[in-house]
VOPAGU-2260 file (C-alpha; in pm, 1 decimal, decimal comma):
REM VOPAGU-2260
SITE   aa  ch    i         X         Y         Z
SITE  MET   A    0   20867,1    4927,5   -7688,0
SITE  GLU   A    1   20889,1    4596,3   -7511,4
SITE  TYR   A    2   20747,1    4548,4   -7164,0
SITE  LYS   A    3   20837,0    4275,3   -6921,9
SITE  ILE   A    4   20565,2    4074,1   -6753,0
SITE  LYS   A    5   20674,8    4219,9   -6417,0
SITE  ASP   A    6   20629,3    4575,3   -6549,8
SITE  LEU   A    7   20283,3    4495,0   -6682,2
SITE  ILE   A    8   20180,7    4342,6   -6350,6
SITE  GLU   A    9   20302,7    4652,1   -6164,7
SITE  ILE   A   10   20111,6    4878,7   -6403,2
SITE  LYS   A   11   19798,3    4668,9   -6359,4
SITE  GLU   A   12   19829,0    4678,1   -5978,7
SITE  SER   A   13   19889,2    5051,8   -5986,1
SITE  ILE   A   14   19578,0    5111,2   -6195,8
SITE  LYS   A   15   19372,9    4888,3   -5965,5
SITE  LYS   A   16   19502,5    5072,0   -5657,7
SITE  LEU   A   17   19415,7    5411,6   -5808,6
SITE  SER   A   18   19072,6    5281,1   -5902,5
SITE  ASP   A   19   19014,1    5160,6   -5545,5
SITE  LEU   A   20   19127,5    5494,9   -5404,6
SITE  SER   A   21   18896,6    5672,3   -5647,7
SITE  GLU   A   22   18604,2    5457,1   -5536,1
SITE  ASN   A   23   18680,4    5536,5   -5171,2
SITE  GLU   A   24   18692,5    5909,6   -5246,3
SITE  LYS   A   25   18364,8    5884,8   -5436,1
SITE  LYS   A   26   18198,1    5707,2   -5143,3
SITE  SER   A   27   18332,3    5969,0   -4902,3
SITE  LEU   A   28   18200,8    6248,9   -5117,7
SITE  VAL   A   29   17856,6    6087,0   -5143,4
SITE  GLU   A   30   17847,2    6040,2   -4765,2
SITE  SER   A   31   17954,7    6400,8   -4711,3
SITE  ILE   A   32   17681,1    6523,5   -4941,5
SITE  GLU   A   33   17430,0    6309,0   -4753,5
SITE  MET   A   34   17551,6    6458,3   -4424,9
SITE  LEU   A   35   17513,7    6806,4   -4571,5
SITE  TRP   A   36   17153,8    6723,4   -4668,0
SITE  LEU   A   37   17085,1    6583,4   -4322,5
SITE  ASN   A   38   17233,0    6894,4   -4165,1
SITE  SER   A   39   17015,8    7115,1   -4383,9
SITE  GLY   A   40   16711,3    6911,8   -4276,5
SITE  VAL   A   41   16797,7    6977,5   -3912,9
SITE  GLN   A   42   16853,7    7346,3   -3986,5
SITE  LYS   A   43   16507,5    7368,8   -4147,0
SITE  LYS   A   44   16346,4    7234,9   -3829,3
SITE  LYS   A   45   16512,3    7498,8   -3613,0
SITE  THR   A   46   16324,0    7818,8   -3553,2
SITE  ASP   A   47   16646,5    8018,4   -3553,9
SITE  VAL   A   48   16816,2    7925,8   -3880,4
SITE  LYS   A   49   17173,6    8042,4   -3923,3
SITE  ILE   A   50   17222,1    8153,5   -4281,9
SITE  PRO   A   51   17585,4    8181,4   -4393,1
SITE  ASN   A   52   17688,9    8536,1   -4471,4
SITE  ASN   A   53   17893,1    8445,9   -4776,6
SITE  SER   A   54   18008,2    8161,1   -4995,1
SITE  GLN   A   55   18331,8    8125,2   -4796,3
SITE  GLU   A   56   18132,0    8005,5   -4495,3
SITE  ASN   A   57   17955,8    7749,3   -4716,0
SITE  ILE   A   58   18289,8    7627,9   -4850,2
SITE  SER   A   59   18430,1    7602,1   -4497,7
SITE  ARG   A   60   18129,6    7397,0   -4383,9
SITE  ILE   A   61   18160,8    7157,5   -4678,0
SITE  ARG   A   62   18532,5    7116,7   -4605,7
SITE  GLN   A   63   18454,8    7040,0   -4241,0
SITE  LEU   A   64   18203,6    6774,7   -4340,5
SITE  LEU   A   65   18445,5    6619,2   -4589,4
SITE  ALA   A   66   18725,8    6617,6   -4333,2
SITE  ALA   A   67   18500,8    6448,9   -4078,3
SITE  ALA   A   68   18395,2    6183,2   -4328,9
SITE  TRP   A   69   18752,7    6115,4   -4439,4
SITE  SER   A   70   18863,9    6096,2   -4078,5
SITE  GLU   A   71   18600,9    5828,9   -4013,0
SITE  ASP   A   72   18721,8    5634,4   -4319,0
SITE  PHE   A   73   19082,1    5637,0   -4198,1
SITE  LYS   A   74   18982,5    5503,7   -3852,8
SITE  ASP   A   75   18890,9    5169,3   -4013,3
């Protein structure tokens, strides 16, 4: 199979773009995890700690944190 230089350049740019997007997602996830840890630190300091009733509440909270982090990324 013979590729043209233009095709190879497009493939290279596509791979680079996906790599950049992956790096951004990884950074967002790390920041979201950090926010979750910070939130848990605040919760520990409270005298009235709200413990989620089930795993669905935990999943919802993680999704909220991720959405907030991604929203901040898209503002830039």
